[in-house]
N, C-alpha and C positions, 0 to 999 in steps of 0.2 A: 190402622191402629187407632183404638178409641182415644178420645181426649183425656188428659189427666184431670181427674175430678178433685175438687177441693171441699165439697159440701160437708163431708163427714169428718174432716180434719180440724184441728185447732190451727187456725190461720192468724198470724200476727203480722201486721204491717209496722215497720220501724223506719223512721227517718234517720238519715245518717247523723243528724245532730243529736239523736238520742243514743245511737249505737256507739259513736265515737266522739272524742273530744275535738271539736272543730274550732276551738277558740282562736288559734293562730290563723287559720284560713279565713275565718270571718273577720278578723281584725284587718287583714290585707284587703278584703272586699270593702269594708266600711271606710278605710282610710285612703285607699288608692283606686278603687273602682274595679269593674268587671274584667277589663283586660289584664290588669296586674294580677287579679285573682286567678285567671286562667294560666298566666305564665307561672305563677307560684305553684299551682297544682301540677303543672307539667314538670317543673323543676324538681318537685318532691314526689313524683309519681311512685317511686319505689320506697319511699319513707313510710313505714307502717304507722297508721294513726293509733293514738293511744285510746284505751277504752273510755267510753262515755258512761253516763248514769245508768242506762239500761243494759249495758254490755253483759254484766253478770247474769241478769235474768234471762236474756236471750241465749247465752251460752248454755245455761242449765236447762232451759225448756227444750232446746234442740237435743240435748243429751238423752231425752226421754224416748227418742226414736229407736233406741235399742230394744224397746218393748215390742216393736213391730217387725214385720218381714221386710227385708231389703227391697226397696222400690215402692213400698207402700207405707210411708211414714205417718205417724200420728200427728206430727207437728210440721207445719210449713211456715217459715218466716220469709217475708218478701220485703225488700228495701223499697221504700217510696221516697223519691228524692226530687228536689227542685233543681239539682244539677242537670246539665245536659250530658249526653253520653260520654263526651270527651273528658269533662272534668269529673265525671262519676267513676272513671277508671281507677282513681286512687282509692275510692271507697271499696270497690270490689276486690282490688288487690289486697287491701287491708283485711277484708273479710276472709280471703283465702289464707293470708299470712297468720291470722289469729286462729285458724283452724275451725271456723264456723261453717257449718254445712248449709250455707245460703247460696242458692244458684239462680234465684229469680229476683228481678228488680225492674222498677219503672223509673225512668229518668225523664223529667219534663222541665225544660229550661225555664226557670223563673216562675213556674206554676206548681201548685201543690197537687199531687196525684190522689189525694184522699178520696176524691169522688169516685174512684174505681173500687172502693172498699166493698160495696155490696156485690159487684160483679165477681170479686175474688173471695167472697164468703168470709171476710175478716171479722173477727169478734173483738179485735183490739187494734188501735193505731197509736203508737207512741212517737212523740216529737218534742223537741225543745222549743218549737215555734208556737208561741201562745196564740197568735192570730189564726194559724192553720187549725189548731186544736179547737178553738172556739167556733170557727166556721163549721168544722166537722160535727161537733156536738149539736150545734143549732140545726143541722140537717138530720138529726136523729141517729148519728153514727157514734160508735163506741170509741172515744178517743181520750187521750190524756197527755198532759204536758209534764215532762220529767223536770224535777225541781232539785236544786241544791248541788253540793259538791259530789265529785266522783269518789266513791268509797272503795277501798281495797277489798278484794275477795280472794283470799289466799287458800281457801279450803278446796280440796278436791274430793269431798265426800259424795258428790253427785246429788245431794239433796236439793229440793226446790221448795222454798217456803214463801207462800203468797199470803198477804194480809189485805183485807178489805174493810173500809168503813161501810156502813149500811145505807142510811138515808142519803139519796143523791148519788149513790154509786151502784149498789146492787138493787136498791129500791128507788122509786121515784121520790120526789121531795114533798109530797102532800102533807106528811106529818110535820116536816120542818116548817111548812107554811102555817100550820096551826100554832106551832110554838112561837113563831114570829108575831102572830096577830093576837094570841090569847095568853101568852106567857107560860111559865113552867107549870102552874097548877092547871090551867086549861088544857095544856098539852097532856099532862098525866091523866086527867079525867077522860080526854078524848081517846087516848091509846088504850086505856083500860076498857072503855065501852066498846071499842072495835077490835079487841084482842084476837077474836076469831076470824077477822076479815083480812085476807092477805092484801098487802099493798100492791100497787101496780109495779111491774118490773122497771128497774132503772137501766142506765146505759151499759153496765157491765154484767147484767144478769146472764146473758148468753155466753159471755166469756167464762164465768164460773161454771156454767153447764158443760162447756167444752173441757175445762180442767177436770170436772167430775168424771167425764168419760175416760180420761187418762187414768184417773184414780181407780176406776173400775178395771181397766186393763192391768193395773198393778195388782189388784186383788186376785184377778184370774191367774196372773203369774205366780203369786204366792201360794195359791191353792195347788198348783202343779209343781212348785218348787219351794219346799219349806225353808230353804236357805236364803230365799230372796228377801231383801230388806226394803220396806216401803220408803220411797224417796219424796213423794209429793205430800206437802202438808199445807192445809188451808186454814187461816184464822180469820175470825170476825173481830174487829176492834172498833167499838162504837161508843159514843157518849151516852147512848141509852142505858138506863138501869131499871131496876124493878119499880113499878110494874110494867113499864113500857117495853121491857125486854121480851115479853111474851109475844108481842105482835111480830117482832123480827124473827123469832124462832118459828112461829106459825107460818109466816110468809115463805120462808125457805122450804118448809115441809110441804106446803101446798104447791110450790113450784117444782117439787121433786128434786130439790138440790140439798146439799149438805156442806157443812164445814167441820173441821176436826176440833177446833177450839173456838170459844167465844169469850170475849172480854167486854163486859158491860161496865163501863168506867164511870158514868155519871159525872163527867167533867174533869176527871183526873187527866193529867198531862199524858198524851199518847206517846210522846217521845221517850218517857221513862220506861214504858212497856217495850218499845222497839229496841231499846238497848239490850234487853234480855231476850226478847223473841227473835231478833235478828232476821227478819224476813229479807228475801232477795228483791222484793218489790212490795210497796204499800200504796193503796189507792184511797184518796180522800177527796171530798168535794169542797173542803174549806182550806184555803191557803194558810189560815192562822194555825191550824193543826200541823201543817207540813213544815212550818218554820222550825219546829223542834224535831219532828220525825226524820227530816232529811239529813240531820246530823248523825243519825244512827242507822238509817236504812235508805236504800234507793226509793225515792218517793215520787208519786205522780198525782198531779192535780187534775181532777175531772170537773171541768167548769159547767156543771149541769144545774138547772133549776133557778129559782128566783134569786137566791143568794148570790149567784154568779152573774146577774145581769149588770152590765157596766155601760157607761156612756160610750157612744160609738165615735172613735177617732179615725175610722177607716173601716173596711169590712171586718165585722165581728170584733171591733176594738183594736185591731192590729195597727201598729204604726207603719209608716211608709217603709222604714228600714226593714222591719220584720217581714213585710210582704215581699220585699225584693231580694232578700238574702238567698243566694243559690245553694248554700251548703247545708240544706236540711232535707 
C-alpha cells in the first residue's frame, strides 16, 4: 500500500493550547508541578475540553473535506503537542467528543514538535505558546500565536472567512522597513516607484495558496452544481492605502494568488472592520493591531520581521515557564 501523501493538501498543525482552553490544566502545572498535572489529566480524562481560540477555524476548515472524495481529503489537521502520549489522551478524546475529524498527532514530552512541519508539508502552525511560535518563525516556518479571548461561534452556516494583513504576513517586511527608516512620505514614494515590482513572499503566502486551491475546488463544484453556495471567503485587511495599495495588488497577481475583498485602511482601526467582517481567523504581524481585533475575531500574531525582534530571555524570547509547559 503506498504511503499517505500530504504534499497537495492543505495541512495545518495545531497545538492543543490553540485548539482547546487549557487554562485550568496549565494552572495546575504552574502551581503544583508536573506530577500533579499528570494526575489532574488522568482524573479528568473523560471531561471534554472547552474550545480554544482556534477551534472554530479548525472545525470549519475541516468541514471543507466534503468537497473531496472519501479517503482523499483536501484538508489535514495534525495536533502538535508538548504533552507526552499519556497526558495527550485527554486532548484526543476531546477531539473525538467535539466531532473533529483529526486522527493524526505528534506528542513530544516537554518539547515542541514544530520542527516536523516541513516533513509534514504544513503551511500553518497555530499555538498559544509565544516561545514556540517565535522559534518556528525564526526557522522560516509559517507559524502564529493565537491571541485574546475565546469567542463564541454559534453559526452552522458552514462558511469559512479568513482575513490577512499584508506586510509581514503574506509578504515580507521590506516595505515596513522603509517606513520605519524613511517615514510615511519616504514610504509612499518608495512604494509608488516600485508598484510594478512584487514583494518577496512572507510566511503565510503558501497558506493562502493552499486556501486558493480549495476555492478552486469550490468553483469546480459550482460549475457542476448550480445550487452549490461558495463557503470560503478571503479578505485582505491592511494599513496600506493609495498609492501603496497598488504594490500589494500587483504582488498577489504576480504570485498567482487572489483574495475576494481588500480593505486598504490607511491607519483606521482594524478592530472596527472585524466587527462587521466577522472572520473566523485573522492574521497580523503587529500585536498593537490585534489588541482590538481579538475582541471581535479569533486573531493570530505572526512574529515576523524586524518589528518583532525582541530581547532574548531564553530561546526566541520564551520564558522558562513557557518553554516547559506541557499542555501545548
